[in-house]
N, C-alpha and C positions, 0 to 999 in steps of 0.2 A: 504494500500499500504506500509506504513512504517512498518507494522507488518511483511511483507515478508522480507523487506530490513534488519531489525534488528534481524530476526530470527537466523542468524548465529552468531550474537554477544552476544545475551542474554544467551547463554548456556556456554559462555567462559569468559565474562567479568562481574565483579560484578556490580550490579545496573541495567543491561539491562533486567534482568528478570521481571522487573516491567511492561514492555510492554505487557505481556501475560495477565495481569489483565484488564478486561473490564471496571472496575470502573476508573482505571487510564486513559485508552484510551478515555473514555467518557468525563472525565474532560479536557483532552488535546483537544478533538474535540470542546468542548464548548469554550475553551480559543482561539483556532485557528480561529474558526468562528467569534468570537467577534473582535479579532485583525484585521482579513481581512476586516471586515465590517468598522471598524474605519479608516483603511488605505485607502481603496478603495472608501469608501463612498463619500468623497468630489469629487473625479473625476467623479463618476457616477452621482452625482447631477448636476455638471457642464455640463456634456455631455447631460443629459435630458433637461437642460435649453437651451443649444445650439441647440438642435433638436426641441425646442419648444413643448415639451411634458407637456404642462400645463394643470392642472386639470380644468374641467368645473364644476361649482357648480350649483346644481339644484335650480331653481328659487322658487320651492315650499318648500324648506327647510328653516331652521332658517335664517332671514334676515342677522343677524351679520356674517354669514358664508361666505357671498360674498366677504370678504376681502381676503379669501383664494384662490380666482380664480387666475390661473396662476401658483400656486405651482406646481412643477414638480411631475408627477405621474409615475406609472410603476416602482417605487422604489423596488417592490417585486423582480425584477430581481437580485437586490444586495443580498437579503435574500437567494434566491434560489442558486445563485452562491456560496455564502459562505457556505451554508449547504452541497452543492455537493462536493466542494473541501475538506472541513474539514472531511466529512464523508469518502470519498475515501482515505484520507491520513491515518485515524486512525482506520478504520473497518477492519475486516477480510473479504477479498474480495470474499471468496468462500461462504459467507452467502446469501442464497436466500432471507432471510428475508429483508436484506438491499436492495438488488436489487428491490424487489417489493415495498418497501417504497419509494425508489428514482423514480421509475416508476410513482407511484401515485403523488408524489410531482411535478415532471416535467410535467406529463400529464395534471394535473389540471392547473399548471402554464401556460402551453402553451395556453389552452383555455382562461384563464384569460388575457394573454397578447394580444391575438387576439381581445378579447372583449374591452380592454383598447385602442388598436390601432384603432378599429372601431369608438369609441367615439371621439377620437382625430381627425380622418379624417373627421367625419361628423361635427366637431366643435359644438357639442352639447352633452349632457349627455346621449346619446343613443348608445348603442353598439349592441351586438347580441341580438336577440329576446329571450325571455324566453324559447321558444320551441327549438331554435337552441342550446342554451347553455345547456339545459336539455338533449338533444340528445347526444351531445359530451361528457358531464360528465357521462352519462349512459354507453356509449361505453367504456370509460376507467374503470369505475366501474366494468363492466362485465369482462373485461380483468383481472383486479386484482382479482376478485372472482375466475376466472378460475385458475389463478396461485396459489392462496392460497389453493384451494381445490385439484388441480392436484398434488402439491408437499407436501400436508399435513402440511402446515405452521401453523395450528392451534392446532397441537399436536393430542393427542387421543381424541376420542369422539368429533369429529369435529363439529357437528351440535349442541352441547350443549352450553348453555349460562351460565355464571357466574353471579349470583345474589348477589349484595352487601348485607351485614349483614346476610346472610343465608349460613350455612355450606354445606348443602347437597342438597339444592333445586337448581337443575340444568336443567331447562326445555329444551327439545329437539325440535328445530324448524324444524327439517327434511327438507322436500322440500322447506321450506320458507327461507333457509339459504342465498341463492343467493339474493332474494329480500331484505333480512335483510341487507346483505353487501351493496347493493346499497343504501338502506335507510340511513345507518350510514355514508357512505362516502359523498353522496350528500347532506344529511341533515347537516352534520358538516361543509362542505365547505360553504354552503349557510349561516349558522349561523354565522360563522366568517366574511363572507362578509358583512352581515347586521350590524355587530358590528363595522365595520370599518367606523365610521362616525365622530369620534372625534380624535384629535391629541393624539396618543399614547395609545389609548383605546384598539384596537384589538391586537396590538403587545405586549402590557403589559399582556393582558390576555393570549396570546399565550405562552409568557415566563413562566408564572405560570403553565399552563397546561403541557408544555414540561417538565419542571422539575418533575412534579408529574409522568408523564408517563415514565420518565427516571427511576424513582424509581420502578414503577410497572413492567416495562420490565425486569429489573434486577431480581426482585422477581420471575417473571414467568419463567425465564430461569435458575434459580438456584434450582435444585432438592430438596435439603434439606429444603431451606427457603419456597419454595412453599408447601412442604409437611407439614411443621410446621404451616404455616398460612392457610393451606387448600384452596389454590387457584389453578387453573389449571396450571400444568407444561406444558411449550412449549419448547421442545428441540431446541436450537439455538436461542430462543427469546431473551436471554440476550444481543445479539449483537445489538439489537435495541436500547440498552441504549446508544451506541455511536451516533447513528442517532439522538436521542432525545436530547443528549447533544449538538450536533452540532446545532440543531434547537434553543435550549435555548440560546446558544452563539450568534448565528446570530440575534436572537430577540433582545437580550440586546444591541448588536451593533447597530442595526437598531433604536432602541428606542432613542439612542443618537441624531439622526437626525430627529426623528419623534415626539419627545417631543414638547409640546406647547411652542412657535409657530413652527409648523412643517416646515422643510426645504424640505421635500419630503414626498409623500404619497406612500404606498405600491400598491395601485390600486387592481384590481381584480387579477392581476399577482401574488400578494402575498397572499391575503386573501383566494382565491379559493385553491391555492397550499397548504398553511399551514393547512386549514381545512381538505382537502382531505387526507393529510399525517397523521394528528392526527387521523382521522377515520380509516385509514389503519392499523396504529400501534395498535389502540384499537382492531381491528377485529383479528389481528394476535396473540395477547396475551389474547384474550378472555375477554376483560374488557370493552366492548362496553357500558354497563350500568353504569360503574364507570365514563365513559367519560361524561355521562349526568350529573353526580353529580360534578365532577372536572371542567367541562366546563359550569357550571350553569349560568354564565353570558351570554355565547354565546346562550344557550338554551332559556334563558328568552328573550333575544333581538329578537330571531326568533319567539318565542311565542307571543310576544307583537305585532309583525306585523300581524301574523295570526288572533289574536283577533281583531285587528283594522280593517282589511279588512272584516273579518266576520261580525262584528258589523255594518260596513258602509252598507254592502249589505243586511243584514237581518233586520236591524232596521231603514230602511229608511233614511240613511245618518247620523245616530247618531254615534259618536265616543266614545270609552273608555278613550283614552289617548289624550292629547293635540296634540301630533304628535308621530308617530312611525318611527323607533324603539324607545325603551324605553329611551335611552339616550337623545333623543330630548325632550321627555316629561319632563324630569328633567331640561333640559335647559330652556324650556319655563316656567317652574315652578319658575324661578328666580335663579337658581344655576349657578355659573360660570363654564365654560367648564373644567378648571383644577380641580375643586372640584368634578365634575361629574366623571371625569376620575379617580381620586384618590380613590374615594369611591367605584367605580366599581372594581378597582384593589383590594382593601380591601376585597370586596365580593368575588372576584375570589380566593383570598388566603384562605378565610374561607371555600369555597366550596372544594378546593383542600385538605385542612386539614381534612374536613369531609370525602372525598373519601379515603384518606390514612388511617384514623382511622378505616374505615370499615374492613380493613384487620384483625384487632384484635377483633372488635365488631361483632362477629358471634355466 
């Protein structure tokens, strides 16, 4: 929006030309989202308290987590609002990439908000059934897939995948592209959701991945850099740098309140939305497989649950971990919550560094 308002000035007054650069606008989007979060956050938390939006803690979880009962949840609405406002302020509004990313963010966020509301109304930690949630997320994923394919938002060779560490190996998934898009979006959203079990863990990981994909989006949308690094060029994809900058800024601002001891939880409202949006951006810039590396913490948390459930069913009740997801396994092993969170943040940073290094190690 500001891009349009300042268009008349940037060609006539010195200094205003900087607004045409996506890197500057991404930095401003990050700063705006963070400041909005810090300013509006206390009011949102007080409003959630007044509305009695207190989190219910699962009885089967770690016993010491029961002290968190009553902490306001649905704080993801704060994250989504800051991302939305900041993105619209600093993006090029004609970018279809931006509108599809926002559709995914808000669509998954609405499903998460409805799930959170159901839990609060039932006064227990039971929201939408797995089937209901999957149907709703699938419908949104299919809509995103249609828009991405109809408007050619993945650039040339739409059905080809970019494989990390390989220059020319780009397998074509052909008719399986739509199921692939569904898998990436739904898988990422649920992985972030499963990671959201300790104060600051999921939002810290999201911050790291958002910064990583801000860089990747810029590379994908810059013809010369993409050609030099031999990654798929996606025309218009650089505008997603603004969206990812806004996500990073909103995550940093929310972390101020979500750090241990958390004043507010993001709930499914935030975790499903952030995961869905990350998956959507990865799809549009053809870096879904790099998301597996950069989001390694999210992936492992989800895999730990799958392994635990599979082991329990196939091995007569035997478990692999003390408790799943994996962060609870570490807690029950004697590590304090803050130490678990910080160590997994460090792991997330290492994973993102590995993902970025793959751009040259080809």
